C-alpha positions in Angstrom: 58.0 -38.4 170.3 60.3 -40.4 172.6 61.8 -38.5 175.4 65.6 -38.6 176.0 66.7 -40.2 179.3 68.2 -38.3 182.2 71.4 -40.3 181.8 71.7 -39.2 178.2 71.0 -35.6 179.1 73.6 -35.6 181.9 76.2 -37.2 179.6 75.4 -34.7 176.8 75.7 -31.8 179.3 79.0 -33.0 180.6 80.3 -33.6 177.1 79.2 -30.1 176.0 80.7 -28.4 179.1 83.9 -30.4 178.5 84.0 -29.5 174.8 83.6 -25.8 175.6 86.3 -26.1 178.2 88.6 -28.0 175.8 88.1 -25.4 173.1 88.7 -22.5 175.4 91.7 -24.2 177.0 93.1 -25.1 173.5 92.8 -21.6 172.3 94.4 -20.1 175.4 97.1 -22.8 175.4 97.9 -22.3 171.7 98.2 -18.6 172.2 100.5 -19.1 175.1 102.6 -21.8 173.4 102.9 -19.7 170.2 104.0 -16.7 172.2 106.5 -18.7 174.2 107.8 -20.4 171.1 108.2 -17.1 169.3 110.3 -15.7 172.1 112.4 -18.9 172.3 112.9 -18.7 168.5 113.8 -15.1 168.6 116.4 -15.7 171.3 117.9 -18.6 169.4 117.8 -16.7 166.1 119.6 -13.8 167.8 122.4 -16.1 169.1 122.8 -17.6 165.6 122.9 -14.1 164.0 125.7 -13.2 166.3 127.7 -16.3 165.4 127.1 -15.8 161.6 128.1 -12.2 161.8 131.5 -13.2 163.4 132.1 -15.8 160.6 131.5 -13.5 157.6 135.2 -13.4 156.9 135.6 -17.2 156.4 135.4 -16.9 152.7 132.7 -17.6 150.1 132.9 -21.4 150.6 132.5 -21.1 154.3 129.6 -18.7 154.0 127.8 -21.1 151.6 128.2 -23.9 154.2 126.7 -21.7 156.9 123.8 -20.8 154.6 123.1 -24.5 153.9 123.2 -25.4 157.5 120.8 -22.6 158.5 118.5 -23.4 155.6 118.2 -26.9 157.0 117.0 -25.4 160.2 114.4 -23.2 158.4 116.5 -20.1 158.7 117.2 -17.9 155.6 120.4 -15.9 155.3 120.4 -12.5 153.7 123.8 -10.9 153.0 124.0 -7.1 153.3 126.5 -5.4 151.0 128.5 -2.3 151.9 126.1 -0.3 149.8 123.1 -1.7 151.7 122.2 -4.1 148.9 120.4 -7.4 150.0 121.3 -10.8 148.6 119.3 -13.9 149.4 115.9 -15.6 148.9 113.3 -13.1 147.7 110.9 -13.8 150.6 113.7 -13.3 153.1 114.8 -10.1 151.4 111.3 -8.7 151.5 111.1 -9.6 155.2 114.3 -7.8 155.9 113.1 -4.7 154.0 109.8 -4.7 156.0 111.7 -5.1 159.3 113.9 -2.1 158.5 117.4 -1.5 159.8 116.8 -3.2 163.1 115.7 -6.6 164.3 112.1 -7.4 164.6 109.3 -9.2 162.9 107.6 -9.1 159.5 104.3 -10.8 159.5 104.9 -14.4 160.6 108.7 -14.1 160.2 111.4 -13.2 162.7 114.2 -11.0 161.5 117.6 -10.5 163.2 119.9 -8.0 161.6 123.6 -7.8 162.2 126.4 -6.0 160.4 126.6 -7.6 156.9 124.0 -10.2 157.5 120.3 -10.8 158.4 118.6 -14.0 159.5 114.9 -14.7 158.7 112.9 -17.5 160.3 109.2 -18.5 159.8 107.2 -18.7 163.1 104.0 -20.5 161.9 102.4 -23.3 163.9 104.0 -26.0 161.7 107.5 -24.7 162.4 109.7 -24.2 165.3 109.7 -25.7 168.8 106.0 -25.0 169.5 104.7 -27.6 167.1 105.4 -30.7 169.2 104.1 -29.0 172.3 100.9 -28.1 170.5 100.4 -31.7 169.5 100.9 -32.8 173.1 98.4 -30.3 174.4 95.9 -31.3 171.8 96.3 -34.9 172.7 95.9 -34.1 176.4 92.8 -32.1 175.8 91.3 -34.9 173.6 91.9 -37.4 176.4 90.2 -35.0 178.9 87.2 -34.7 176.6 87.0 -38.5 176.4 87.3 -38.8 180.2 84.5 -36.2 180.6 82.2 -38.2 178.3 82.8 -41.4 180.2 82.4 -39.6 183.6 79.2 -38.0 182.4 77.8 -41.3 181.3 78.7 -42.9 184.6 77.3 -39.9 186.5 74.1 -40.0 184.5 73.5 -43.7 185.2 74.3 -43.2 188.9 71.8 -40.3 189.2 69.1 -42.0 187.0 69.3 -45.4 188.7 67.3 -44.4 191.9 64.9 -42.5 189.7 64.3 -45.6 187.6 63.7 -47.6 190.7 61.4 -44.9 192.0 59.4 -45.0 188.7 59.2 -48.8 188.9 57.9 -48.6 192.5 55.3 -46.0 191.4 54.2 -48.2 188.5 53.8 -51.1 190.9 51.8 -48.9 193.3 49.4 -48.0 190.5 48.6 -51.7 190.4 47.4 -51.6 194.0 50.5 -52.6 196.0 51.4 -50.4 198.9 54.2 -52.4 200.6 57.0 -51.2 198.3 59.3 -48.3 199.1 61.3 -46.2 196.7 65.1 -45.7 197.4 65.9 -42.5 199.2 69.5 -42.0 198.2 71.5 -40.2 195.6 71.5 -36.4 195.2 69.3 -34.5 197.6 66.6 -33.8 194.9 66.5 -37.4 193.8 66.3 -38.6 197.4 63.5 -36.1 197.9 61.5 -37.6 195.0 61.9 -41.1 196.5 60.7 -39.7 199.9 57.7 -38.0 198.3 56.7 -41.3 196.6 57.0 -43.2 199.9 54.9 -40.5 201.6 52.3 -40.9 198.9 52.3 -44.6 199.4 51.7 -44.2 203.1 49.0 -41.7 202.5 47.3 -43.9 200.0 47.5 -46.9 202.4 45.9 -44.8 205.2 43.2 -43.4 202.8 42.4 -46.9 201.5 42.2 -48.3 205.0 39.8 -45.5 205.9 37.8 -46.2 202.8 37.5 -49.9 203.7 36.4 -49.0 207.2 33.9 -46.6 205.8 32.5 -49.1 203.4 32.2 -51.7 206.1 30.3 -49.1 208.2 28.0 -48.1 205.3 27.3 -51.8 204.5 26.4 -52.3 208.1 24.1 -49.2 208.0 22.5 -50.5 204.8 22.1 -54.0 206.1 20.2 -53.1 209.3 17.2 -51.3 207.6 17.3 -53.7 204.7 17.0 -56.6 207.1 14.1 -54.9 208.9 12.3 -54.1 205.7 12.9 -57.6 204.3 11.8 -59.3 207.5 8.6 -57.3 207.9 7.8 -57.6 204.2 8.1 -61.4 204.3 5.8 -61.4 207.4 3.2 -59.5 205.5 3.5 -61.7 202.5 3.2 -64.9 204.6 0.3 -63.6 206.5 2.1 -63.7 209.8 1.2 -60.1 210.6 -2.5 -59.2 210.4 -5.1 -56.9 211.9 -3.9 -54.1 214.1 -0.2 -55.1 213.8 -0.2 -54.2 210.1 -0.2 -50.5 210.8 2.8 -50.8 213.2 4.7 -52.9 210.6 3.9 -50.4 207.9 5.3 -47.6 210.1 8.5 -49.6 210.7 9.0 -50.3 207.0 8.4 -46.6 206.2 10.9 -45.5 208.9 13.6 -47.9 207.7 13.0 -47.0 204.1 13.4 -43.3 205.0 16.6 -44.2 206.7 17.8 -46.0 203.6 16.8 -43.1 201.4 18.7 -40.6 203.6 21.9 -42.7 203.6 21.8 -43.1 199.8 21.0 -39.4 199.3 24.0 -38.4 201.5 26.3 -40.8 199.6 25.2 -39.4 196.3 25.6 -35.8 197.4 29.0 -36.6 198.8 30.0 -38.2 195.5 28.7 -35.3 193.4 30.7 -32.7 195.4 33.8 -33.3 193.3 31.9 -33.3 190.0 31.9 -30.5 187.5 28.1 -30.6 187.3 27.6 -30.0 191.0 25.6 -26.7 190.9 26.3 -23.8 193.2 24.2 -20.8 192.4 26.0 -17.8 194.0 23.9 -14.7 194.7 23.5 -12.1 197.4 21.8 -14.0 200.2 20.4 -12.7 203.5 21.5 -15.3 206.0 19.1 -14.0 208.6 16.2 -15.1 206.4 17.9 -18.6 205.9 18.4 -19.3 209.6 14.9 -18.0 210.5 13.3 -20.4 208.0 15.5 -23.2 209.3 14.6 -22.4 212.9 10.8 -22.7 212.2 11.3 -26.3 211.1 13.9 -27.4 213.6 12.1 -25.8 216.6 9.2 -28.2 216.0 11.5 -31.2 215.6 13.4 -30.4 218.8 10.2 -30.0 220.7 9.0 -33.4 219.6 12.1 -34.9 221.3 11.9 -32.6 224.4 15.0 -30.7 223.3 15.1 -26.9 223.8 15.8 -25.0 220.6 17.4 -21.5 220.7 17.8 -19.1 217.8 20.3 -16.2 218.2 20.2 -14.0 215.1 20.4 -10.3 214.4 17.2 -8.4 213.6 18.6 -6.9 210.4 19.9 -8.5 207.3 23.3 -10.4 207.2 24.3 -10.5 203.5 26.8 -12.9 202.0 27.5 -14.0 198.4 26.5 -17.6 198.5 23.9 -20.2 197.6 20.9 -20.1 199.9 19.8 -23.7 199.1 23.3 -25.1 199.9 23.5 -23.1 203.1 20.2 -24.5 204.2 21.5 -28.0 203.4 24.6 -27.3 205.6 22.4 -26.1 208.5 20.0 -29.1 208.2 23.0 -31.5 208.3 24.5 -29.8 211.4 21.1 -29.5 213.2 20.2 -33.1 212.5 23.6 -34.2 213.9 23.0 -32.0 217.0 19.5 -33.1 217.6 20.5 -36.8 217.4 23.1 -36.4 220.1 21.3 -34.0 222.5 19.3 -35.6 225.3 15.8 -34.3 226.3 16.0 -31.1 228.4 19.3 -30.0 226.9 19.6 -27.2 224.3 20.4 -27.0 220.5 21.5 -23.5 219.5 21.4 -22.0 216.0 23.4 -18.7 216.0 24.3 -16.1 213.5 26.5 -13.0 213.8 29.6 -12.7 211.6 29.6 -16.6 211.4 27.0 -19.4 211.4 27.2 -21.7 214.3 25.3 -24.8 215.5 25.9 -25.8 219.1 24.4 -28.6 221.2 24.3 -29.8 224.8 25.2 -33.4 224.0 28.1 -35.5 225.1 30.6 -33.5 223.1 33.8 -34.6 221.4 37.5 -35.1 222.4 40.3 -32.9 221.0 41.3 -35.8 218.7 37.7 -36.0 217.5 37.7 -32.3 216.5 40.6 -33.0 214.2 38.9 -35.9 212.3 35.3 -34.8 212.7 34.9 -34.1 208.9 36.5 -37.3 207.8 34.1 -39.9 206.4 33.1 -42.5 208.9 35.7 -41.5 211.5 33.3 -40.6 214.4 30.8 -43.2 213.2 33.4 -46.0 213.7 34.4 -44.7 217.1 31.0 -44.1 218.6 28.6 -46.5 216.9 28.4 -48.7 220.0 28.3 -46.0 222.6 26.0 -43.2 221.3 23.5 -42.5 218.5 25.2 -42.2 215.2 24.1 -41.3 211.7 25.2 -42.4 208.3 28.9 -41.6 208.9 28.9 -39.2 205.9 26.9 -36.2 207.2 29.7 -34.1 208.5 31.9 -35.0 205.6 29.1 -33.8 203.3 28.7 -30.6 205.2 32.4 -29.9 205.0 32.4 -30.5 201.3 29.4 -28.2 200.8 31.0 -25.4 202.8 34.3 -25.8 200.8 32.4 -25.6 197.5 30.8 -22.4 198.8 34.2 -20.9 199.3 33.9 -21.0 203.1 35.5 -22.8 206.0 34.1 -24.9 208.9 35.6 -26.0 212.2 34.6 -28.0 215.2 35.2 -27.2 218.8 33.7 -27.3 222.3 30.4 -25.5 222.9 29.5 -23.6 226.1 26.4 -25.7 226.3 28.6 -28.7 227.0 28.5 -30.4 223.6 30.1 -29.6 220.3 30.0 -26.4 218.3 30.4 -26.2 214.5 31.3 -22.8 213.1 30.8 -21.9 209.4 32.5 -18.9 207.8 31.2 -17.8 204.4 32.7 -15.2 202.1 31.4 -11.7 202.6 29.3 -10.0 199.9 
């Protein structure tokens, strides 16, 4: 079903409001006009009754002339005999009887009684001085209704114009353009919509720029091991490498293949985080057991690089409602990042109390780095030429995992001199 436009709705609303106002104003005006006309007619009828009462002795012919003149004005004359008998038109006679001995009104008729005579006049809308005034008021109200309709149409178009332009900008943005801007004028709400679309365009432009930088970084990371694997494989195929060198070449190919596998795995995990089929099996988990198991593996890896590994965990259970496998994945990602940056002789710390924390004695990060640490490729692009870097997606993956577990993660300085990553998980 086709939706009605905003301009049409505003016009219809203005017309409806104006129509209600016209009806109310018309009813009130008609009431006031009729009341005023009735009073004017009563005063005029009273004056005429006084004049007619003074001329009753002009004879029969004179009285007939007076009756004809008054009939032409819509006034009926009822003569009152000495015995109280009434002579005149039947409807006028009935009105005088209903009014009684005094002046007053009988239904829609005004009655003025004087000695020997009574005057009766209809006071309906179609009679008397109020009729022309009512027509004038009705005409004025009709003109007002027409003006309201035209004003509503113009107002609707005026309000809808920036919205239409904003919609056109949004449709163009959906095609990939980011250099257009929606108008930020009109009523406050309309201008706010335009501002929101412009803010969205800026955010999309920044996001797409980061995506391009990230893809360039990933392509570089993929190209390096692929080049090594391809080069050594060609050497083996051409017989350039032989004898004792074959084992060394095999180790290099294996190492670069493992690096490729890790990068692809991280990218796939990061892509799956937003999918509905990404499994998180929540259960009551003893985090002490999880960090103890992780410590056994990472203590050996740190020792192989000459890095001191420390575990700070409570002796008793620390229970949370979470997924043990995903928590271990988070710890492995953080510990791998810490070990890569920590020089020999410096510590890597895995701590557990109310929170999980991984700290290192590496070069650390700046305050700006802490704010963008979990953005894909942000630290990779900044430090790839000055310090060891990973795939550029590890911390983003960790952040996504913690978020899916219902927790939070933050980065900050560590007392060991490097960076500290603190994970808070929901309590059991």
